[in-house]
C-alpha positions in Angstrom: 68.5 -94.3 83.2 68.9 -94.1 79.6 69.4 -90.4 78.5 68.5 -89.2 74.8 71.0 -87.0 73.0 69.5 -84.1 71.8 70.1 -82.9 68.3 72.7 -80.5 67.3 69.6 -78.2 66.3 68.2 -78.7 69.9 71.5 -77.9 71.6 72.4 -74.7 70.0 69.2 -73.3 71.8 71.3 -73.5 74.7 73.9 -71.5 73.8 74.2 -67.8 72.9 72.7 -66.7 69.3 76.3 -65.7 68.0 77.4 -69.6 68.4 74.7 -70.6 65.5 76.1 -67.4 63.6 79.9 -68.6 63.8 78.9 -72.2 63.3 77.1 -71.4 60.2 80.0 -69.1 58.7 82.5 -71.8 59.6 80.6 -74.6 58.0 80.0 -72.3 54.5 83.4 -71.9 54.3 84.4 -75.5 55.3 82.1 -77.2 52.6 82.5 -74.5 49.9 86.3 -73.5 49.8 88.4 -75.3 52.6 87.7 -79.7 52.1 87.5 -79.0 48.6 91.0 -77.2 48.2 92.2 -80.1 50.4 91.3 -82.9 48.0 94.1 -83.7 45.5 94.3 -83.5 41.8 94.7 -87.2 40.5 96.1 -87.6 36.7 93.6 -90.4 36.1 90.4 -88.9 34.0 88.0 -91.2 36.0 89.2 -90.2 39.6 89.3 -86.8 39.0 86.1 -86.8 37.9 85.0 -88.4 41.2 86.8 -85.7 42.7 85.6 -82.7 40.8 81.9 -84.5 41.8 82.6 -84.1 45.0 84.0 -80.6 45.5 80.9 -79.5 43.0 78.6 -81.6 45.7 80.0 -80.3 48.7 79.7 -76.3 47.4 76.3 -76.9 46.6 75.2 -78.1 49.8 77.3 -75.4 51.8 74.3 -72.7 51.7 72.0 -75.6 52.4 73.8 -76.8 55.8 75.0 -73.0 56.7 71.3 -72.0 56.7 69.9 -74.8 58.3 73.1 -74.1 61.1 71.5 -70.5 61.2 68.0 -71.2 62.0 68.5 -71.6 65.9 69.8 -68.1 65.9 66.7 -66.0 66.4 64.9 -68.7 68.6 68.3 -68.6 70.9 68.1 -64.7 70.9 64.2 -64.4 71.9 64.8 -67.3 74.4 67.4 -65.6 76.3 65.9 -62.3 76.2 62.7 -63.7 77.5 64.2 -65.9 80.4 66.4 -62.6 81.3 63.0 -60.4 81.3 60.9 -62.7 83.6 64.1 -63.1 85.7 64.5 -59.2 86.1 60.3 -58.4 86.7 59.9 -61.7 89.2 60.4 -60.8 92.7 57.3 -61.4 94.6 55.4 -64.6 95.7 52.4 -63.4 93.5 55.1 -63.2 90.6 56.2 -66.7 91.0 52.5 -67.8 91.1 51.7 -65.8 87.9 54.4 -68.3 86.4 53.6 -71.4 84.2 55.6 -74.7 85.2 58.1 -74.0 82.4 58.2 -70.4 82.8 59.4 -71.1 86.3 62.1 -73.8 85.3 63.2 -70.9 83.1 63.3 -68.5 86.3 65.4 -70.7 88.0 67.7 -71.2 85.1 68.5 -68.1 84.6 69.1 -67.5 88.1 72.1 -70.4 88.1 73.0 -68.8 84.8 73.5 -65.5 86.2 75.7 -67.6 89.0 78.5 -68.7 86.0 76.4 -72.0 85.6 75.9 -73.6 82.0 72.4 -74.5 81.9 70.8 -76.9 80.2 67.0 -77.2 80.1 65.1 -80.1 79.4 61.7 -79.5 77.8 61.0 -82.8 76.8 58.7 -83.7 79.8 55.4 -82.9 81.2 55.1 -81.0 84.1 57.2 -82.3 87.3 58.6 -85.3 85.5 62.1 -85.9 85.3 65.3 -83.9 85.8 64.3 -80.4 85.0 67.5 -78.8 84.2 71.3 -79.5 84.3 74.1 -77.0 85.5 77.7 -77.3 84.9 80.5 -75.6 86.4 83.9 -76.5 86.8 83.7 -79.9 84.9 80.6 -80.8 87.5 77.1 -81.5 87.0 74.3 -80.7 89.3 71.0 -81.6 88.4 67.5 -79.5 88.9 64.0 -80.2 89.6 61.6 -77.9 89.5 58.2 -78.0 91.6 56.0 -75.4 90.8 53.6 -76.9 93.4 51.2 -73.4 94.8 49.1 -75.8 97.2 51.1 -78.7 98.1 54.0 -79.2 100.1 57.0 -81.7 98.6 57.1 -84.8 100.6 60.1 -87.2 101.2 58.4 -89.6 98.5 59.4 -87.0 95.6 63.1 -86.9 97.1 63.3 -90.7 97.6 62.6 -90.7 93.5 65.3 -88.0 92.8 67.8 -89.8 94.6 68.0 -92.5 92.7 68.2 -90.5 89.9 71.2 -88.6 91.6 73.1 -92.1 92.3 72.3 -93.0 89.1 73.7 -90.0 87.1 76.4 -89.4 89.8 75.6 -85.8 89.7 77.5 -83.6 92.3 74.2 -82.8 93.6 70.3 -82.6 93.3 68.8 -79.1 93.6 64.8 -79.2 94.5 63.5 -75.9 94.0 59.9 -75.2 94.6 57.2 -72.3 94.9 55.7 -73.7 98.2 57.4 -75.7 101.2 59.1 -78.7 101.8 57.6 -81.3 104.5 59.8 -81.9 107.6 60.5 -85.6 106.6 61.8 -84.5 103.2 63.7 -82.4 105.5 65.1 -84.6 107.4 65.9 -87.1 104.4 67.8 -84.5 102.6 70.1 -83.8 105.5 72.8 -86.3 105.2 72.9 -86.3 101.2 73.7 -84.6 98.8 70.8 -82.4 98.2 69.8 -78.7 98.6 66.3 -77.7 99.0 65.2 -74.4 98.0 61.8 -73.3 99.0 59.9 -70.4 98.3 60.4 -67.8 100.5 64.5 -68.5 100.1 64.1 -68.9 96.4 62.7 -65.0 96.6 65.7 -64.2 98.7 68.5 -65.6 96.7 67.1 -63.7 93.6 66.9 -60.4 95.3 70.2 -60.8 96.5 71.6 -61.7 92.8 69.9 -58.7 91.1 71.4 -56.7 93.8 74.7 -57.9 92.8 73.7 -57.5 89.2 73.4 -53.9 89.9 76.0 -52.4 91.9 76.0 -48.8 93.3 78.3 -46.8 90.5 78.8 -44.0 92.4 81.2 -45.8 94.6 83.0 -48.5 92.0 85.4 -49.4 94.9 84.0 -51.3 97.6 86.3 -53.6 99.7 83.1 -54.0 102.2 80.1 -55.0 101.6 77.6 -52.1 101.8 74.6 -52.3 105.0 72.1 -53.7 102.3 74.0 -56.2 101.5 74.9 -57.4 105.0 71.2 -57.4 106.0 70.2 -59.1 103.0 72.6 -61.9 104.3 71.2 -62.0 107.2 67.8 -62.4 106.1 68.8 -66.0 104.5 67.2 -68.4 106.9 67.9 -72.3 106.4 64.6 -74.3 105.1 65.5 -77.3 107.7 65.6 -75.8 110.9 64.7 -71.7 110.3 68.2 -70.7 111.4 69.9 -67.7 109.7 72.7 -69.3 107.3 75.6 -67.5 107.8 78.3 -66.6 104.8 81.6 -68.8 105.4 84.5 -69.6 103.2 85.6 -73.9 102.7 89.1 -74.4 104.3 89.4 -78.3 102.4 88.7 -80.1 99.6 87.9 -79.2 95.8 86.3 -75.7 97.2 89.1 -75.0 99.6 89.0 -71.2 99.3 85.5 -70.8 97.7 82.7 -68.5 100.0 79.2 -70.3 100.7 76.4 -69.7 103.2 76.1 -72.4 105.8 73.7 -72.7 108.5 74.9 -71.2 111.7 72.9 -74.3 113.6 76.3 -76.5 112.4 77.0 -79.0 113.0 73.5 -79.8 114.2 72.6 -78.8 110.7 74.8 -79.0 107.6 72.6 -77.3 105.3 74.8 -75.3 102.4 73.8 -73.0 99.8 76.4 -72.2 97.1 77.2 -68.3 96.8 
């Protein structure tokens, strides 16, 4: 499956605004000072004239290139501000229902950004078409497909199509997030594959839990044990496959040894997990 490489300016929108500023400043310095200083002096008059022409051309082009690279900075800042605002104010089903499909994708992307992932949102497709978000963490790529469906359930046909994408991209896993629910057939199809299914109620729980972590109680900065509210929040997490409670566990083997995750209490009958 062919994938287009985004332009540099488009790629800069996925980075903090200050990356554009630093790149712009370095480009100006390199073109106006560094590279011209590295061009050697030539005793041949014609050759030296040619070298001088290159130096003058670079010095002329330097402010133009730096200004172009600076363009994404304000857009990146506004994008980050808007995504964070939507993330902060979204806490109910009604809030999610009021979002457009692109705002819904932005909400999901911001959630994973707060979990330490590098997030690349794909804006080159129509609603519910293709992979919406790429997540990168520890050099591993996970794919996210968002289904902002208010009336329909996500069926097994959707997961079969995404399974082909998962195999083609050789990704760590495919995360499917819906504002609604998954059919039983879809849940069964995903059980023994590298899928992570997140439906409406679970999404709200994850958002609430993440926000609780973002705003700790400053009156007691050192807490060796989770608070009662945090414990209750963990207990409210339920498996979207079998509705059993999710429990906090620690991986003992493999590349994720030592890392915590939420696993279905119905294991080994149900093997659904969520990254912590």
